[in-house]
Every structure is written in structure tokens, then in C-alpha cells.
N, C-alpha and C positions, 0 to 999 in steps of 0.2 A: 519714881524717876530712875532708880537703879535697875529696875526690871526692863525698862525700855532699851538700855544699853546691851542687855543680853540677847534681845531679839534681833536677828539679822535683818537689815532692811532690804526690801525687794526693789530692784532697779529694773524698770521697764526699758527694753532695748529692742532693736530690730536686727535680725540675723537672717540672711538669705531672703530678704523681703518679707520675713515673718515677724510679727510683733509678739514679744513674749518676755520671759525672764529666766535667769539661771536658778535652778534649785538642786542643790547637792550634785552638781556636775551635769545636770540634764536640762536642756532648754525646753521650757514649758510654754506651749502656745494656748492651751485650753485649761485654765485654772479650775474649771468645774470638775475635772477628772484628776485622779491620782496619777503619779508618774508612770504607772503601768498602762494607763488608759482604760482600765477595766471598771473602776468604781467611781461613783459620784462623790465629790467632797464639797465641803463648804470653803470657798476661796478665802474667806476672812480668817477662819480658824486654822485651816490646813497650811496655807501659804502666807498668812499674815498680810493679806492685801488690804489696801485702803479702798474706800468707795471710789476715790478718784482713779486709782490704778485699775479697778474693775471696769470703770467707765472707759478707760483707755483701751482696754482689751475687749470692749464690746460685750461685757458679761452682764446679764440681767440678774438682779438679786433673786427674783422668784425662781430662777432655774435651779437654785440649790435646794429647793424644797420638793423636788420631784420624788414621787413614790417609786421605790425600787423593790425588786424581788429579793428577799433575804438569802435565797439559795444560789441565784445566778448573778445577782448584782445588776441586772438589766432593768430598765424602766418598764413599769407595768403597762403604761399607755403606748410605749414605742416598741415596735418590733425591730430586731437586729437587721441592719442593712449592710450593704457592701459599699457604702459611700466612702469617698476619700476626701481629703482636704486638711487644712490646718487644724480643724477642730477634732480630727480623728487621729489619735496617737498611733504610731507604728505602722502607717500605711505607705510610707515612703514620700508623702507630700510635706512632711515637716522635717526639721533638722534635729530631731531628738537623737541623743547619743545612744539610748537604748531603744531598739526597734522591737516592738511586740508583734510577733507574727500570729496570724489567725490560726487557731488549731484546726487540723484536718478532722473531718468527720470520722468517727470510729466506725469501721466496717461491721463491728460486732455490737451494733446498737440493739436494744430491746425492741421488739415489735409490739405495737399497740394491739391488745387483745380484741379490740372492737373492729379491726380492719379485716378485709378479705385476705390480705397477705398472711396475717397471723392464722386465720382459720385454715388456709391451704397448708401452711407449715405444720400446724398441729395435726392435721389429717395425715400428712406424709409421715410424721413421727409415729402416729398411732399404727399405721400400716406396717412400718418397719418393725415396731415392737411386737406386733402380732406374728410377723414372719419369724422373728427370733424365737419367740415362745413356742411356735409350732415346730420349728426345727429342733429345738431343745426337747420338746415332748416326744417327737419321733425318735430322736437319738436315745432318750431314756428308755422308751419302749423297746427299741432294737437291742439295747444292751441287756435289758431284763430278759428278753426272749432268748438271746444267745447264752446268757448265764444259765437259764433253765435247761436249754438244750445240752449245754456242756455238762451240767449236773446230772441230767438224765443219761447222757452218754457214759459218764464216769460210773454211775450206779449200774448201768446195764453191763458195763465191762466187768464189773466185779462179780456178776452172777453167771457169766458165760463160761464155757470151757476154757481153762487157762492155756491150753495148747493154741487155741485161736488168738488169745490175747498175746502170746509170745510171737505168733506170726505177725500180728499187727505192729508189735514193737520193731520187728525186723523190717517190715515193709515201710513204716514211717520213719525208721531210724530215730526213735524218740523214746526215752524212758517213760514207763507208765506204772501205776500201782496195780497190783494183782491181789485179789482177795483169797485168803486161805481159811481153813476151818477154825484156826485160832488167831485170826487177825489179818492184817494187810501189810504188804511189803512192796516197795518199789523195785522193779527189775530193770537192769540196764541192757543196752543193746548187745554187748558181748555175751552176757549170760543167755539171753534169748536166742542168739545166733547159734551158740554151742548146743543148746538143748534141741532146737528145731533141726539142726544138722544131724544130730544122732537119731532123732525121732524119724526122720525121713529115710534113713538108711536101714533101719531094723525091720523085722517082720511084724505082722499084726499082733502076735502074742506079746512081743516085747513092747510094742507101741501101747498096748493096753496097760502094761506095768508102768510105763513112763507116765501115762495119763493119770493113773492112781496116785503116783508120787507128786506130780505137778499140781493136782487138784486136792491134795491132802493138806497137811499142816506145814508150817514153815520149816520145821526140821527135815521133813521128807523132801521138800523142794531143794533145800541146801545140799542134801545128799545127792540128789539128781544133778544139781549144778556141778558138784565136785566130780562126779562120774563123767559128765559130759565134757568137762575140760580135759580129763585124762584121755578120753577116747578121741577127742579132737586133735591131740598131738600127733 
């Protein structure tokens, strides 16, 4: 007896020509659905409706035993429709306080792998992937070839006459390594310009001496560098 006082009684009323009842501030017209209108419920257990009240609302008791999909909440035998009316919550035809709008279809839906659209999409992706791999392969080969050419050019520079190497430095205005009998040393543009300037002004006998010093060891080259700077002043 005490328990019956705790359960709020449901009062069937008419609002905007719709027969229903208030439930937690929302006017319910279809007691077989929860207030959101998404899931089926048992009117007796969920809203505490009596058989008489269910009859007033034209609710058949067998309706509450419909089989539903546990993932979507939709009835298995019924497909979703765009119907409107008092039995569909949130469509604008009822006087519910909370209006549940139908979700828009996501444009990024997964494609069924069995369809032609998916096969076309997969083929397009495969062609794009092959193009990227081909471009990457060509780029890698190109870089490898250029690297080998540069290495070959650098090694060939080290075995040529250093006078020619100094002329290349002056022409390209770029420091380069020069090989000597006791190692390698990088020569800057100012040093190359000074030595070539002196080399071009002297006779063949002195040119031969300069060549021996330039193609000798590092110490001989540094002596030639010092002499070229003094003569260039």
C-alpha cells in the first residue's frame, strides 16, 4: 500500500487535439516509445500505465513484444520510414517539449565492398598508390645517379691538374677540395684568384714552377698562396 503512494499516477489528457499524458515535463502520445522516440518500451513498466489507460491511447499489448535490433534499436521486421503523425515523436506533428530531429546521413559512410561503387573506388586508390610509388622510385633513382655523378666528379677533380681546379673555383665562384700528395685541402675563391692571376702573368718557366708547387704537398701550396698574395698587392 505504501508503495502505491510513491508511484506517480498517470493522467490521460488531450493537448492540441492529441491524446497523451505528461511524463517528466514532456507530453507523451505514444507510450510504446521512450521520450526520445528511439527505443521501444513496455508502457506498463516504463510509464506505469494501466490496461485501461493503454486502451484509451489505442495501444495494443502485443506491440510491446516487437523484436528489435540491439545495435540500432529499430524493429527487425519494420524498415525505417519517413512517416509523420502523433505516433512518431519529434516530427513536428506532436506537441512534445523535446523535438528529436532525424540525423543527417554522414557523407563519410563506409562503402559496401560488394558494390560496384566500392570496386571503382578501390581501383582508383590502387592506381593512385602505384603512381606515388613510381614517382618515388624515379626520384630515388635520380638522386642515386646524381650522387654517383657528384662523387665521380669530386674524385676526378682530385686527380686532375690543380691549376685547372683553381680555374674551376674562379669560374664557378665556389670553394672546392683539392688533392695534394699528403692529403686534401679546401681552397677558397680568393686564394684561387690570386694564384691564377699570378700564373697567367708569368712566363712558361715560372708557370712550370708554380704547377710543381700547386700539385705538390700542402706546405708547398701554402707557400705559393703566400707569394701570390704578396705579388697581387
